[in-house]
C-alpha positions as CSV (number, residue, x, y, z in Angstrom):
1,X,-91.4,6.5,38.5
2,X,-89.8,5.6,41.7
3,X,-87.1,7.2,40.6
4,X,-89.1,10.6,40.6
5,X,-89.2,10.4,44.5
6,X,-85.9,10.5,45.0
7,X,-85.8,13.5,42.9
8,X,-88.1,15.2,45.4
9,X,-86.0,13.8,48.0
10,X,-82.9,15.3,46.5
11,X,-84.8,18.1,45.9
12,X,-85.7,18.9,49.6
13,X,-82.2,17.7,50.6
14,X,-80.5,19.8,48.3
15,X,-82.5,23.0,50.0
16,X,-81.7,21.8,53.2
17,X,-77.9,21.0,52.4
18,X,-77.8,24.5,50.9
19,X,-79.4,26.2,54.1
20,X,-76.7,23.8,56.1
21,X,-74.0,25.2,53.8
22,X,-75.3,28.7,54.1
23,X,-75.4,28.1,57.7
24,X,-71.8,27.1,58.0
25,X,-70.8,29.7,55.6
26,X,-72.8,32.3,57.9
27,X,-71.1,30.8,61.3
28,X,-67.7,31.0,59.5
29,X,-68.4,35.1,58.3
30,X,-69.9,35.3,61.7
31,X,-66.4,33.8,63.5
32,X,-64.6,36.1,60.8
33,X,-66.4,39.0,62.1
34,X,-66.0,38.2,65.5
35,X,-62.6,37.6,65.1
36,X,-62.1,41.1,63.4
37,X,-64.4,42.6,66.1
38,X,-62.1,41.4,68.6
39,X,-59.2,42.4,66.6
40,X,-60.7,46.1,66.1
41,X,-61.6,46.3,69.8
42,X,-57.8,45.1,70.6
43,X,-56.7,48.0,68.3
44,X,-59.1,50.3,69.7
45,X,-57.8,49.6,73.4
46,X,-54.3,49.5,72.3
47,X,-54.9,52.9,70.3
48,X,-56.9,54.3,73.3
49,X,-54.2,53.3,75.6
50,X,-51.8,54.9,72.9
51,X,-53.7,58.0,72.8
52,X,-53.7,58.3,76.7
53,X,-50.3,57.9,76.7
54,X,-49.9,60.6,74.1
55,X,-52.3,62.7,76.0
56,X,-50.1,62.5,79.0
57,X,-47.1,63.3,77.0
58,X,-48.7,66.0,75.6
59,X,-49.7,67.3,79.0
60,X,-46.1,66.8,80.4
61,X,-44.7,68.7,77.0
62,X,-47.6,71.4,77.7
63,X,-46.4,71.7,81.4
64,X,-42.6,71.4,80.4
65,X,-43.3,74.3,77.9
66,X,-45.2,76.4,80.4
67,X,-42.4,76.1,83.0
68,X,-39.6,76.9,80.3
69,X,-42.1,80.0,78.9
70,X,-41.9,81.2,82.3
71,X,-38.3,80.9,82.8
72,X,-37.6,82.4,79.3
73,X,-40.2,85.5,80.6
74,X,-38.3,85.7,83.6
75,X,-34.8,85.5,81.9
76,X,-36.0,88.0,79.3
77,X,-37.3,90.4,81.9
78,X,-33.9,90.0,84.0
79,X,-32.0,90.7,80.6
80,X,-34.1,93.6,79.7
81,X,-33.5,94.8,83.4
82,X,-29.7,94.5,82.4
83,X,-30.1,96.4,79.5
84,X,-32.0,99.3,80.7
85,X,-29.1,99.4,83.6
86,X,-26.3,99.1,80.8
87,X,-28.3,102.0,78.7
88,X,-28.5,103.9,81.6
89,X,-24.8,103.5,82.4
90,X,-23.9,104.1,78.9
91,X,-25.7,107.3,78.6
92,X,-24.2,108.5,81.7
93,X,-20.6,107.4,80.5
94,X,-21.4,109.0,77.3
95,X,-22.2,112.5,79.0
96,X,-19.2,111.9,81.0
97,X,-17.2,111.3,77.8
98,X,-18.6,114.4,76.4
99,X,-18.0,116.4,79.3
100,X,-14.4,115.3,79.2
101,X,-13.8,115.9,76.1
102,X,-15.1,119.4,76.3
103,X,-12.7,119.7,79.0
104,X,-10.2,118.6,77.1
105,X,-11.0,121.3,74.4
106,X,-11.0,123.7,77.2
107,X,-7.6,122.6,78.1
108,X,-6.3,122.3,74.3
109,X,-7.5,126.1,74.1
110,X,-5.8,127.0,77.6
111,X,-2.8,125.2,76.2
112,X,-2.4,127.1,73.2
113,X,-3.3,130.4,75.0
114,X,-0.4,129.6,77.4
115,X,1.9,128.5,75.0
116,X,1.2,131.9,73.1
117,X,1.8,133.7,76.3
118,X,5.1,131.7,76.8
119,X,6.2,132.7,73.3
120,X,5.4,135.9,74.0
121,X,7.2,135.9,77.4
122,X,10.0,133.9,75.8
123,X,10.5,137.2,73.5
124,X,10.0,139.5,76.0
125,X,12.8,137.6,78.0
126,X,15.3,137.6,74.7
127,X,14.3,141.3,74.5
128,X,14.9,141.9,78.4
129,X,18.2,139.8,78.5
130,X,19.5,141.6,75.2
131,X,18.5,145.0,77.1
132,X,20.1,143.7,80.3
133,X,23.2,142.6,78.2
134,X,23.1,146.1,76.4
135,X,22.8,147.8,79.9
136,X,25.6,145.9,81.6
137,X,27.7,146.5,78.6
138,X,27.0,150.2,78.4
139,X,27.2,150.6,82.1
140,X,30.8,149.0,81.6
141,X,31.3,151.6,78.9
142,X,29.9,154.3,80.9
143,X,32.4,153.3,83.9
144,X,35.5,153.0,81.5
145,X,34.6,156.3,80.7
146,X,34.1,157.5,83.9
147,X,37.4,156.1,84.9
148,X,38.6,157.6,81.7
149,X,36.9,160.8,82.5
150,X,38.7,160.6,86.0
151,X,42.0,160.2,84.8
152,X,41.7,162.8,82.4
153,X,40.2,164.7,85.3
154,X,43.1,164.2,87.2
155,X,45.5,164.8,84.1
156,X,44.0,168.2,83.6
157,X,44.1,169.0,87.1
158,X,47.9,168.2,87.0
159,X,48.0,170.0,84.0
160,X,46.5,173.0,85.5
161,X,48.4,172.8,88.7
162,X,51.4,172.6,86.2
163,X,50.0,175.5,84.4
164,X,49.2,177.7,87.4
165,X,52.7,176.8,88.8
166,X,54.2,177.8,85.6
167,X,52.1,180.8,85.2
168,X,52.9,182.1,89.1
169,X,56.5,181.2,88.0
170,X,56.3,183.0,85.0
171,X,54.4,185.7,87.0
172,X,57.2,185.7,89.5
173,X,59.6,186.0,86.8
174,X,57.8,188.9,85.4
175,X,57.9,190.7,88.8
């Protein structure tokens, strides 16, 4: 039966060995967990540092966007003012164009009226020129007729003087 004693020792040694093995396994797990914890803490620190860097970058971008937005607002307001001034100038120019077009229309009407008056005056001038030409021709004809009449009058006077002289000579001859 002595071998039975060994069984008890073995049986007692086995649970201690099991405990020892379990303890070693637990310590290995603990070391693994501590290592995993250290890695996670390191990753957490890295993530936190990256997060802080990203937050700083976001803040910088927000500030740049804010500045850019204000710049764009200023530019937009300036452009709107320029557009308003251009619209006012455009309206003034449009009114000036309309006024000038109205004046051009009036000038065209006046030109047409003056052209019509000129045509009438040209007709009157042609008529007057024709009348003047007729008058000059008639005056020349009248002068010629007067000259002819004067010449005939002189001839008649001369003929009367001859007739009277002949009548006197006839009367003398009769008496």
